[in-house]
C-alpha positions in Angstrom: 16.8 -26.7 210.2 18.9 -28.5 207.9 18.5 -29.7 204.6 15.3 -29.3 204.4 12.0 -28.5 206.5 8.6 -29.7 207.4 6.2 -27.9 209.2 3.3 -30.3 209.5 1.6 -30.2 213.0 0.0 -27.5 214.4 2.5 -24.9 216.2 1.0 -22.7 219.3 3.2 -19.9 218.8 6.3 -18.9 216.6 7.7 -20.9 214.1 11.0 -20.5 212.4 12.6 -22.9 210.2 16.2 -23.0 207.9 16.8 -25.6 205.1 17.2 -26.4 201.8 13.7 -27.3 201.6 10.8 -25.6 203.8 7.2 -26.1 203.7 4.6 -25.8 206.3 0.7 -27.0 205.9 0.5 -26.6 209.2 -1.7 -24.0 212.0 0.8 -21.7 213.3 -1.0 -19.6 215.9 2.3 -17.2 215.5 4.6 -15.6 213.1 6.4 -17.5 211.5 10.6 -16.1 209.6 11.7 -19.7 206.9 14.3 -19.4 205.0 15.4 -21.6 202.4 16.3 -22.7 198.7 12.4 -23.4 198.1 9.8 -21.4 200.5 6.2 -22.8 200.7 3.7 -21.8 203.4 0.5 -23.4 203.2 -2.4 -24.2 205.9 -3.0 -21.2 208.2 -1.0 -18.9 210.1 -1.9 -16.2 212.7 0.4 -13.6 212.6 2.8 -12.2 210.0 4.8 -14.0 207.9 8.0 -13.7 206.8 10.6 -15.7 204.0 13.3 -15.3 202.1 13.9 -17.7 199.9 14.6 -18.6 195.9 11.4 -19.3 194.9 8.5 -18.7 197.3 5.0 -19.9 197.4 1.8 -18.1 199.5 -1.2 -21.0 199.4 -2.4 -20.5 203.1 -4.4 -18.0 204.5 -2.8 -15.3 206.8 -4.2 -13.2 209.2 -1.8 -10.5 209.4 1.2 -9.0 207.2 3.6 -11.1 204.8 6.8 -10.2 204.0 8.5 -11.9 201.4 12.1 -11.9 199.7 13.4 -14.2 196.9 14.1 -15.0 193.1 10.3 -15.9 192.6 7.6 -14.9 194.6 3.7 -16.3 194.3 0.6 -16.4 195.7 -1.5 -18.6 194.8 -5.0 -18.6 194.1 -6.3 -20.3 197.7 -4.2 -17.9 199.1 -5.7 -15.1 201.8 -3.8 -12.6 202.9 -5.9 -10.6 206.0 -3.2 -7.9 206.4 -0.7 -6.3 204.2 1.8 -7.5 201.6 5.6 -6.6 201.3 7.2 -8.3 198.2 11.2 -7.6 196.5 12.0 -10.2 193.7 12.8 -10.9 190.1 9.1 -12.1 189.6 6.0 -11.2 191.3 2.6 -13.2 190.5 -0.4 -12.6 192.6 -3.4 -15.1 192.0 -4.8 -15.2 195.4 -6.5 -12.3 197.7 -4.6 -9.2 199.8 -6.8 -7.3 201.8 -4.8 -5.2 202.6 -1.9 -3.2 200.5 0.6 -4.2 198.1 4.3 -3.0 197.8 5.9 -4.6 195.3 9.5 -4.6 194.4 9.7 -6.3 190.9 11.6 -6.0 187.5 8.2 -8.2 186.1 4.7 -8.1 188.6 1.6 -10.1 187.5 -1.7 -9.8 189.4 -4.6 -11.8 188.3 -5.8 -11.8 191.6 -7.0 -8.7 193.9 -5.6 -6.2 196.3 -8.2 -4.6 198.2 -6.1 -2.2 199.6 -3.7 -0.1 197.0 -0.6 -1.4 195.4 2.9 0.5 194.7 4.6 -1.0 192.3 8.2 -0.6 191.1 9.1 -2.4 187.6 7.2 -4.0 185.2 3.7 -4.7 185.4 1.2 -6.9 184.0 -2.6 -7.2 184.8 -5.1 -9.9 183.6 -8.4 -11.3 184.3 -10.3 -10.9 187.1 -7.4 -8.4 188.4 -8.8 -5.8 190.9 -7.5 -3.2 192.9 -9.2 -1.2 195.5 -12.4 -2.9 194.5 -12.1 -1.3 191.6 -13.0 -3.5 187.6 -13.1 -2.1 184.3 -12.6 0.9 183.0 -10.9 1.8 186.3 -8.4 -0.4 186.1 -5.9 -1.4 183.6 -7.0 -3.0 180.4 -6.3 -7.0 181.1 -3.3 -8.3 179.5 -1.9 -5.1 179.3 2.1 -4.5 180.0 2.5 -1.0 181.9 5.7 0.3 183.3 5.5 2.7 185.3 1.8 4.4 185.2 -0.4 5.0 188.0 -4.3 3.8 187.9 -6.6 4.9 190.3 -10.1 6.5 190.4 -9.4 8.7 188.1 -7.8 6.6 185.8 -4.5 5.6 183.7 -1.9 8.1 183.7 2.3 8.4 183.8 3.8 9.3 187.6 5.8 11.7 188.3 8.5 8.7 188.7 8.2 5.5 188.0 6.3 4.0 190.3 2.9 2.1 189.8 0.2 3.4 192.4 -3.3 1.8 192.6 -5.3 3.5 194.9 -9.2 3.1 195.5 -10.4 6.9 196.4 -13.8 7.0 198.3 -15.5 9.2 195.7 -17.6 6.7 194.2 -16.5 5.4 189.9 -18.6 7.6 187.4 
């Protein structure tokens, strides 16, 4: 911990870092918990990631869940989150792939990547190609470059919900 923290070596077990800038580009076999003004997670993490920062960037392979809290949270195009993703942020952007569910509380949300499970979103959303939710693409997903607030997107199509949330769920039945 200190002014800046950089993890560049292999870590067996869990890693904790606190600093103005916290950066990891190594392989960590366990969990990580990073706190900083700027937090960047690259490399491979063998378990959960919990990060708190002004700007949080995920650009590696995470074997389990990610919990990210910050002013801005970005999941880069080369990122792979094999578990679920939980975000609380002013701005949230997903360009990479989330294999599980994503639950996002953000004033502004952009999806240009893939959420293979369900998506629950509280806030304003924008979906850009090649956005994919629950493996669905095309007419069952929101149109590219569209801004949405308070809708449900699932295999039944796009419709207003009973509450201010976006809930995207892929259902087991085939989409016609």
